[in-house]
Structures are given as C-alpha cells and as structure tokens.
N, C-alpha and C positions, 0 to 999 in steps of 0.2 A: 504494500500500500504506500503510495507516495505521501511524503510529508506535506503538511499544509504550510504555505508560506507564512512568515511572521505577519501578524496583524499590524497594520499601519496606525500609528497614533496620530491624533489631530495635532496640528502645529501648536506649540506653546505660545501663549500670549506674552508679549514683552511687557514686563512690569518693572517700573523703576523701584529703587530701593526705598524711597520715601513711602510709596503706596503700600509696599509689602510690610514695612514697619507699622504703618497705620492699621493694617488689617490684623497684625499680630497684637497690637496694643488693644484693639477693640475686643479681640478674643480673650485676652488676659483680664480685661476689665469685667467682661461678662462672667468669667470663671470666678473672679474675686467676689463679685456681687453674689453669686450663687453660694460660694463657700461661707460668706458672712451670714447669709440667710439660714443655711443649714446649721451653722454653729449656734446662731441665736435660737433656733428651734430646739436644738439639743439641750442648750443651757436652760431654756424655759421649761422643757419637759422634765429635766432632772430636778430643778428647783421645785416644780409643782409636785412631783412624786415624793420628794423628801418632805415637803410640807404636809402632804396627805398622810404619810406614814407617821410623822411626829404627832399630828392631830389625832389620828386613830389611837396611837399608844397612850396619849394623854387622856383621852376619853375613857379608855378601858381601865387605866389606873385609877381615875377619879371614881368610877362606878364600882370598882372592886370586882370586875367581872373576869379577871384573868384567871383561867383555870389553874389548878395546882401544878399540872404537868408543864405549863409554859412559864412558870415562875423561875425555874432553874434550867440550866443548860442540860441537865441530865435527862429530863423528861420532855424536852422541847420537840423531839422527833415524833411523839405520839400523835399530836394534833396537826402536824405540818401538812399543809395542802400542796399538791403539786403534780 
C-alpha cells in the first residue's frame, strides 16, 4: 500500500512580537482572575464549614447532648458516621 503524502499545513500568519505578547498577557490575566476566584471560593467554603462545625459543637455542649461515647477519644468510633 502506498504511503499517503504528508498533509499540507495552512500558511502561518505573520504576527509581530508586540501582538503575540499582548495575547499572552490577556491569557495570563484571565488565568489570574480565575485563580483568584477559585481561591476566594475555597477560603469562603473553608471558613463557612469551620464556623458551622464550631457552632454545632457549641450547641451540643450547651445542651449537654453529647453522648458518653463521643466525650472521649476512646469511644468516638462508635457513633462516627461515614
């Protein structure tokens, strides 16, 4: 079977250095903006979950509803959900 000839690529557009740098700068700016957004969401989520855990623990301590098995490390595995 004869080999296929190599596929011809379209001619490259001539781009000067300034235009190329501007395109790279725009891409970096968009990436930085996305990273800042993701980091902000992660921090907000972590703070929110920490606040929820602390609030829940405070509420249980105030009411005295912590079961005997969760008061020490020895019995904590009995009621652990997961």
